[in-house]
C-alpha positions as a printed NumPy array, in Angstrom:
array([[100.639, 115.921, 112.867],
       [ 98.707, 115.542, 109.658],
       [ 98.149, 119.549, 108.845],
       [102.537, 118.769, 108.667],
       [102.119, 115.72 , 106.246],
       [ 99.991, 117.834, 103.721],
       [101.613, 120.535, 103.197],
       [104.986, 118.984, 103.122],
       [103.818, 116.463, 100.268],
       [101.666, 119.592,  98.324],
       [104.659, 122.438,  98.572],
       [107.274, 119.507,  97.362],
       [104.812, 117.965,  94.786],
       [104.234, 121.691,  93.475],
       [107.431, 122.17 ,  93.201],
       [108.788, 119.625,  91.504],
       [106.051, 119.46 ,  89.192],
       [107.41 , 122.902,  88.319],
       [110.972, 122.208,  88.057],
       [109.864, 118.806,  85.767],
       [108.391, 120.898,  83.988],
       [110.675, 124.075,  83.115],
       [112.633, 121.081,  82.328],
       [111.753, 118.889,  79.806],
       [109.831, 122.435,  78.159],
       [111.193, 121.601,  74.783],
       [111.689, 117.634,  75.029],
       [108.208, 116.705,  75.868],
       [104.795, 118.606,  75.754],
       [101.118, 118.084,  76.655],
       [ 99.905, 114.82 ,  78.084],
       [103.434, 113.201,  78.407],
       [104.754, 116.374,  80.235],
       [102.045, 116.261,  82.716],
       [102.383, 111.978,  83.472],
       [105.911, 112.605,  83.83 ],
       [105.356, 116.127,  85.941],
       [102.951, 114.542,  88.233],
       [105.053, 110.695,  88.849],
       [107.712, 112.654,  89.58 ],
       [105.756, 115.129,  92.394],
       [104.798, 111.711,  93.514],
       [107.493, 110.273,  94.535],
       [109.182, 113.622,  95.345],
       [106.302, 114.631,  98.079],
       [106.642, 110.241,  99.167],
       [110.464, 110.196, 100.047],
       [110.143, 113.838, 101.105],
       [107.694, 113.379, 103.485],
       [109.237, 110.031, 105.01 ],
       [112.603, 112.058, 105.245],
       [111.134, 115.281, 106.841],
       [108.78 , 114.025, 108.685],
       [109.074, 110.694, 109.981],
       [112.692, 110.383, 110.85 ],
       [113.125, 114.375, 110.784],
       [110.356, 115.46 , 113.182],
       [109.786, 112.216, 114.41 ],
       [106.653, 111.74 , 114.606],
       [103.508, 110.317, 112.449],
       [104.166, 106.508, 110.878],
       [106.842, 104.89 , 109.07 ],
       [105.871, 104.221, 104.997],
       [109.162, 103.341, 104.058],
       [107.641,  99.736, 103.242],
       [104.68 , 100.445, 102.082],
       [102.243,  97.582, 100.75 ],
       [102.529,  96.946,  96.594],
       [ 98.791,  97.954,  96.399],
       [ 99.299, 101.252,  97.945],
       [102.581, 101.825,  95.694],
       [ 99.874, 101.359,  92.437],
       [ 97.437, 103.254,  94.151],
       [100.259, 106.049,  93.355],
       [100.884, 105.918,  90.297],
       [ 96.756, 105.903,  89.947],
       [ 96.932, 108.528,  91.512],
       [ 99.254, 110.677,  89.707],
       [ 98.296, 109.522,  86.733],
       [ 94.831, 110.996,  87.525],
       [ 96.331, 113.696,  88.584],
       [ 98.372, 114.675,  85.32 ],
       [ 95.511, 113.495,  82.75 ],
       [ 92.988, 116.306,  84.726],
       [ 95.785, 119.27 ,  85.185],
       [ 96.867, 118.353,  81.312],
       [ 92.648, 118.586,  80.071],
       [ 92.302, 121.722,  82.331],
       [ 95.615, 123.598,  81.262],
       [ 95.655, 122.862,  77.729],
       [ 91.826, 123.322,  77.006],
       [ 90.838, 126.211,  79.193],
       [ 93.766, 127.845,  80.864],
       [ 96.172, 127.572,  77.504],
       [ 99.053, 128.157,  79.839],
       [103.067, 127.835,  79.369],
       [104.825, 123.86 ,  79.757],
       [106.389, 124.808,  82.827],
       [102.689, 125.258,  84.669],
       [101.174, 122.744,  83.201],
       [103.868, 120.669,  85.741],
       [102.667, 122.789,  88.344],
       [ 99.461, 121.772,  88.152],
       [100.284, 117.783,  87.387],
       [102.338, 117.904,  90.675],
       [ 99.629, 119.621,  92.549],
       [ 96.788, 117.592,  91.412],
       [ 99.044, 114.213,  91.729],
       [100.154, 115.423,  94.94 ],
       [ 96.516, 116.318,  96.278],
       [ 94.844, 112.98 ,  95.29 ],
       [ 98.229, 111.647,  96.772],
       [ 97.528, 113.056, 100.148],
       [ 93.754, 111.814,  99.646],
       [ 95.333, 108.775,  99.394],
       [ 97.603, 108.62 , 102.674],
       [ 94.613, 109.988, 104.291],
       [ 92.424, 107.325, 103.765],
       [ 95.876, 104.162, 104.315],
       [ 96.951, 105.688, 107.661],
       [ 92.645, 106.297, 108.757],
       [ 93.296, 102.348, 109.913],
       [ 92.995, 102.601, 113.853],
       [ 93.662,  98.999, 114.531],
       [ 96.369,  98.9  , 112.552],
       [ 99.465,  99.747, 115.244],
       [101.236, 102.673, 114.66 ],
       [ 99.656, 103.236, 110.992],
       [ 97.036, 106.246, 112.491],
       [ 98.55 , 109.662, 111.879],
       [ 98.83 , 112.055, 114.587]])
């Protein structure tokens, strides 16, 4: 069910990032908007993934009680993805803020998905391997 988890994380990240970019278009811009959009996208994607994949379908590990270090890594992933998106959108593509939110959500979601895969690929811990 790795593919289901990844799809949920990426789709929710893109949607929440774009929605944040559209809602906060007049309030924030540039790097600040990218950071907020990426952070909200990662949080929403983690919640949606746990609700849909683990509780809804009944497969995959339960991520409701994550260690503090993983939460820290998620914040770093959202920050790195957001800053990368801000740099690409502002300097290369010159897209509107809603698209900055989409790219922030996408890049932050990709980094979160990589973090999720790395964390769950520990076969020694019982129930930790994604099925």
